[in-house]
Every structure is written in structure tokens, then in C-alpha cells.
N, C-alpha and C positions, 0 to 999 in steps of 0.2 A: 391161453390157458396157461403154458410155462411162466408169464412173467406173474400172473396170479399166485402162482405156486412158490416161486422165488419171493415174492413180496411176503407170503406167508412164514416162508422157512425165514428170511431175513428179520420180521416182526419178532418171532419166537426167540431168535436168536439174541435178539436186542433186549427183550424183557427178560430173557432169562439172565443175561450179562447183568442187567439193572438189579434183579433180583439177588443175585448172589454177591453182588458188589454192598448193594445197601444192608443185607442181613449178615455178612461175613464177620464185622465187627461185633456182634451181639454173641459173646460167648462169656461165659461166667468164669473169673480166674479161679484156678483151684484153692480150696481154703487150707489155708496152712494151719493147721490144728492137729496137735498129735499129744498123747499121752504122754508124760515126761518119762525120761530113761532111768532116773534116778530120783527116786522119793515120790510123793504124790501129786496129783495134780496134771495140768494141761500146760502144754508149750503152745504159743502165738505166735506163728510166723508173721512175716511180712502183709500177708494177707488174710490174717486168721482171724476168725469171729466165732461165737458161739451165742444163740439164740434160745429162749426158754421155749419149750414145747407150749407152753401154756403163760397164761398172765398170772402174775402175782396178785394177791389180793389184800386188801388190810384184815390184819390179825383181829380177830374179835375181842376188840378193845373199844371201848367207848370212847377214847380220844386218839382220833383220826391224825394228831399231828406228831405223834412220836414214833419212833423208830430206830433200830441200830442196824449197821450193817458192817460186818469183819471179812476181811480177805487178807490172805498171803499172797504178795506177789515177789517176783525176782526180775528186774526191770535186765534185759540184755544190754541195753544203752542207757546213758542220762542225756542225750540229746534229741532235739526234734520236738514233736507234740503229736500225741496220741491219745486217742481216748481207753479209757482202762474199761469203763461200764458205764450204762446209763438205763433208765427204765424210759420207755417209749409209753405214757399213760394218758388216756384221754379224760380221767377223772377230773381233770383241772385245765384249765387255759394256761397258756405260757409255756416257757421252757419247761424240759423234762429234766430230773434229777440226773446229775452225770459227775463223775470223777474223770479225771484227766491228768496227764502226765505231761509236762512242759518243762525240758531240760529235767534238772534234778527235783523239780518242784511237783507239788500234786496241788490241782484246782480241784475246787468242789462249785457245783450249780446247783442251785436250790430254786424250786418256785416257792413265791410268796405272795400274799394278796393284802391290799389293804382294806380296812374297815370302809371304805367307799366303793368297793365291788372291783377295782381297778387292780390288775396283777403287774407284778415286776419278778426280776431274777435277779437273784444273790449270787454272785461269783465272787470267791476269794480264793487265794493261793496260800499255801504252806511250803515256805522255801527249806531246801535240803533234806527234802524226803526220801531222796532215792539215790542210791550208789549203784553202778553197773555190776551185776553178779553178785548183789548181797541182797536176801531175803529179808522183807519187811512185812509186818503185819499190821495192816490201817485198818482202824477202827471209826466209824463216824455214828455219831450219836445224834439224832435230831430229837428237839424239842418244839414246843410252839413257836417258841422266839430266838431259840439258838442252836447252831451248828456246833458240835465240838468234835476235832480230829485227834484222834490218838494215834501215837506211832510206837510201836514196840510197846504198847502199854503205858507209855508217857504221855500226857497232855502236850498236844505241840500246838493248837490254836483252838478257840472259840469266836465264832464269829455270829454277832447278834443279826436277826433277822427283823426288818421293819414289816410291821403288820403281821399276820399270820400264815401259816403254812401247813398242808395237810398233804394226805396222799401221795407223798414222794417215793416211797419205796413201794408203789404199786405199777402194774403193766407188765408188759412184756420186757423181759430183762435182756440186754444186747451186751457180751463181754467181747472185747476185742478191739483191734486197732482202727 
């Protein structure tokens, strides 16, 4: 009987050790989001992200291919690569709409589809968009066949989309790094 008790205790200790070792790494890092100390807005740290409570829908417009997005951003650095924001949309197949900082450049990713039914992803860059510590207002204007990026109110680049594109600014908004 003592051997059976010892075996049960040993099994319990081993299984508990395995459970602790396996589950220990599954902790969520702190979300480094805080209100800015000066001015209005939020500051996103190394692991900061904000997710919309509900999905954004298409405005009551007949044309589902148009949209405008405007935001003010003040990057801490102009090195590395990080996502500024994206929309997770299931209204279309293919990649989601995305704004990304890569070094001092802004990159835009946009879903588009051909008349044959296949989908593609348009991805283009706007060089020299960011300087560390300098606020910039980004405006992205989407039409059926073009994406225009304005920096501080001045047209920086227009990219033509082959095929047509719709529902880009719909779905769950994710802002962060």
C-alpha cells in the first residue's frame, strides 16, 4: 500500500510540474497604452495596441469603394517597422487595409479585386513621411481605382489600384505596434 501512495504522490507532483511548466509562458504582456501627458491623444509604447469595441461598417453610401481616413501621429522613432493601424474585415477576401511605418516611410496596403474575381493586394510606400518627435497629419483618400496620401494637407503620393476595391475601411480597427 505505501508504494501505491508514493506512486500517486509522484504522479501528482510530475503532472503538476508539467502543467506549471507548460502554462507558465501564457501570460499577456502589459498593454503599453496611456493618455498623452501633453496635448490630446494616446501614447502607444512597445507593446501598445487599441482595438475598437465594435466593427466599423460602411457608411450609408451607394459607393462602397470610397473612404477617407485622417489621423495625427507623432512617431518616437524613424527606425524599424511597425503597424500604425489596420482593419480586420471579413467583407472581402484578401489582405486587410493597413498603414505601416517602416523607417521614415509610410506604407499603405489595400485590398483590390480584378473583374475576373481574383483578389490582389496593393502595397506602396511614401518615403520621408516621418521624423522622430515631429507630429504629422496623415490623410488617406480611397476611391474605386486610386489611393491618395496627404501629409500635413499636401498630396504626397497617389497610387492606382488595378481592378476595383471596396470595403477597405470596414471591420475591427486595430491601432498599435
